[in-house]
C-alpha positions in Angstrom: 80.2 291.8 106.0 78.2 291.8 103.4 79.4 288.6 101.8 78.7 287.4 105.4 75.2 288.5 105.4 74.3 287.1 101.8 75.9 283.9 102.8 73.7 283.3 106.0 70.7 284.4 104.2 71.6 281.9 101.4 71.7 279.3 104.1 69.0 280.2 105.9 66.8 280.1 102.5 68.4 277.0 102.0 67.1 275.8 104.9 63.8 276.9 104.8 63.3 275.4 101.8 64.5 271.7 102.2 62.3 272.1 105.6 59.2 272.7 103.2 60.0 270.3 100.8 60.4 267.4 103.8 57.0 268.7 105.2 55.2 268.5 102.0 56.4 265.4 101.7 55.8 264.2 104.9 52.0 265.3 104.2 51.5 263.8 101.0 52.8 260.2 102.7 50.3 260.5 105.5 47.5 261.7 102.7 48.2 258.8 100.5 49.0 260.8 97.6 52.6 259.2 97.4 53.4 255.6 98.4 56.3 254.8 100.3 57.9 252.8 98.1 61.1 253.3 95.2 58.9 255.1 92.7 57.2 257.2 95.6 60.8 258.2 96.9 61.8 258.6 93.6 58.7 261.2 93.2 60.3 263.3 96.0 63.3 263.2 94.9 62.8 264.2 91.2 60.1 267.1 92.8 62.8 268.4 94.9 65.3 268.5 92.0 62.7 269.9 89.8 61.9 273.1 92.8 66.0 273.3 93.4 66.3 273.9 89.2 63.8 276.4 89.6 64.7 278.2 92.9 67.1 279.9 90.4 63.9 282.3 89.1 64.6 283.7 92.9 68.6 284.1 92.4 71.8 281.8 92.5 71.3 279.7 95.3 72.8 276.8 97.2 70.0 274.4 96.9 70.5 275.0 92.7 74.0 274.8 92.8 73.6 271.5 94.4 70.9 270.5 92.1 72.9 271.7 88.8 75.9 270.0 90.6 74.0 267.0 90.3 72.4 266.8 87.1 76.1 267.6 85.6 77.5 264.2 87.3 74.4 262.1 86.4 74.5 263.7 83.0 78.3 262.8 82.6 78.2 259.4 84.2 75.0 258.4 81.6 77.1 259.7 78.9 80.1 257.7 80.0 78.0 254.5 80.6 76.5 255.2 77.1 79.9 255.7 75.5 81.4 252.4 77.1 78.3 250.4 75.9 77.8 251.3 72.5 81.2 252.6 71.2 83.9 251.4 73.1 83.2 248.2 74.1 81.7 247.0 70.8 84.2 249.0 68.3 87.1 248.4 70.3 87.6 246.0 73.1 85.7 243.1 71.5 86.9 243.2 68.4 90.7 243.5 69.6 90.5 241.7 72.7 87.0 239.2 72.4 86.5 238.7 68.9 83.8 236.6 67.5 84.3 232.9 66.5 85.8 232.3 63.4 86.8 235.9 63.1 90.4 237.6 63.4 91.4 240.0 65.2 90.7 244.2 63.7 93.8 245.3 64.3 92.4 248.5 62.3 90.6 249.5 65.6 94.1 250.6 66.6 94.0 253.6 64.4 91.3 255.3 66.5 92.3 254.1 69.4 95.5 255.7 69.1 93.9 259.4 68.3 91.6 258.9 71.4 94.6 258.4 73.5 96.7 261.3 71.7 93.4 263.4 72.9 94.3 262.6 76.3 97.8 264.1 75.7 96.2 267.3 76.4 96.1 267.0 80.0 100.2 266.9 80.1 101.9 270.3 79.6 104.9 268.9 78.1 103.1 266.0 75.7 100.0 268.1 74.9 100.8 269.2 71.3 100.5 265.9 70.5 96.6 265.9 71.2 96.3 268.5 68.3 97.5 266.0 65.3 94.3 264.2 66.8 92.0 266.9 67.1 92.8 268.3 63.6 92.5 265.1 62.2 88.7 264.7 63.7 87.9 268.6 63.1 89.1 268.2 59.7 86.6 265.0 58.9 83.8 266.0 60.7 84.2 269.4 58.7 84.0 267.6 55.7 80.6 266.1 57.0 79.2 269.0 58.1 80.0 271.2 55.0 78.4 268.6 52.8 75.3 268.6 54.8 75.0 272.3 55.4 75.4 272.9 51.5 72.9 270.5 50.7 70.4 271.3 53.5 70.8 275.1 54.1 72.1 276.1 50.5 70.8 274.0 48.0 67.6 273.3 49.1 66.6 277.2 49.3 68.3 277.7 46.3 66.4 274.8 44.4 62.8 276.5 46.2 64.2 280.1 44.7 64.6 278.7 41.2 61.5 276.6 40.6 59.1 277.9 38.1 56.6 280.1 39.6 53.3 278.7 37.7 54.1 275.4 37.0 51.6 272.6 37.2 50.6 272.4 41.3 47.5 274.0 43.6 47.3 277.7 43.9 49.2 277.6 47.2 51.9 276.3 45.9 52.0 278.7 43.3 51.4 281.3 46.0 54.3 279.9 48.0 56.3 279.8 45.3 55.7 284.1 44.4 56.6 284.7 48.5 59.7 283.0 48.4 60.5 284.8 45.0 59.9 287.9 46.7 61.2 287.2 49.8 64.4 286.0 48.5 64.9 289.0 46.1 64.0 291.3 48.8 66.6 290.3 51.5 69.2 289.9 49.0 68.7 293.5 47.8 68.8 294.4 51.4 72.3 293.3 51.9 73.1 294.8 48.7 75.3 297.9 50.1 77.1 299.2 47.2 74.0 300.6 46.5 72.7 303.9 48.3 69.3 302.4 49.6 66.6 305.1 48.6 63.7 305.1 46.2 62.6 301.6 44.9 65.7 299.9 46.5 64.8 301.4 50.1 61.3 300.4 49.4 62.4 296.7 48.2 65.0 296.8 51.2 62.2 297.4 53.7 60.2 294.3 52.4 63.4 292.3 52.9 63.7 293.8 56.5 60.0 292.3 57.2 61.0 288.8 55.7 63.9 289.0 58.3 61.8 289.9 61.3 59.6 287.2 60.4 62.3 284.6 60.1 64.1 285.7 63.3 60.5 286.3 65.3 59.7 282.5 64.1 62.8 280.8 65.0 62.9 282.4 68.5 58.9 281.5 68.9 60.0 278.1 68.3 63.0 278.4 70.9 60.7 279.7 73.6 57.9 276.8 72.6 60.2 274.7 73.2 61.6 275.8 76.7 58.1 276.1 77.4 56.8 272.7 76.7 59.6 271.7 79.0 58.0 274.0 82.0 54.8 272.6 81.1 56.2 268.9 81.6 57.6 269.9 84.7 54.5 271.7 86.1 52.8 268.4 85.4 54.9 266.3 86.9 54.6 268.4 90.1 50.6 268.8 90.0 50.2 265.5 89.1 52.6 262.8 89.9 53.8 264.8 93.0 50.4 266.6 94.4 48.3 264.6 93.1 45.9 267.8 92.5 45.2 266.9 88.6 
């Protein structure tokens, strides 16, 4: 009984929100703020989708689910289109079936094509084990690339900054940065040095390492929040300027 009441309430909320969106669009058209052309209808649809997405702030509702399914479907279609025109068509179809004049068919492309077909075997219960060969090849190949890039950008780069001379030729700011990096690296390493009891000077240095970790985590979290807020600001600007026309 409680679920039926909740469902009716959600459907009523959906109807009210759709009615408010329709009324708002009609009023904006009558006021001349939105044109009755393709761009105007695009703005109306985009505004409805935006409001539907942010309706999740209230709770999970049918309007949000409909917009979510629409977003996933459009994203899947977009990725499929990009994959076809940027990867499958130029790298598989044309080299094998439609080679340029004076060029022979590139049968080497059959190898990645076979790997891709083997991946699709995952949907079969009987032949699903074949896909493991392809997945193992892809995972191993990209793991090799990722490990190399990770070592270069995350480990070696930080190690290089840590072993630079403290008072080498450079500005005062560079020297201060070198000292800060040295103190941060040593204090954080001592914080994770659990074979020694953290008391006395070791405790003080490890506490400094905690502060460096807190600053690092806070900066990462703040960067994430700022990225999300930039998306929110862009959507609010669209609603206020492009849709309502009040900015």
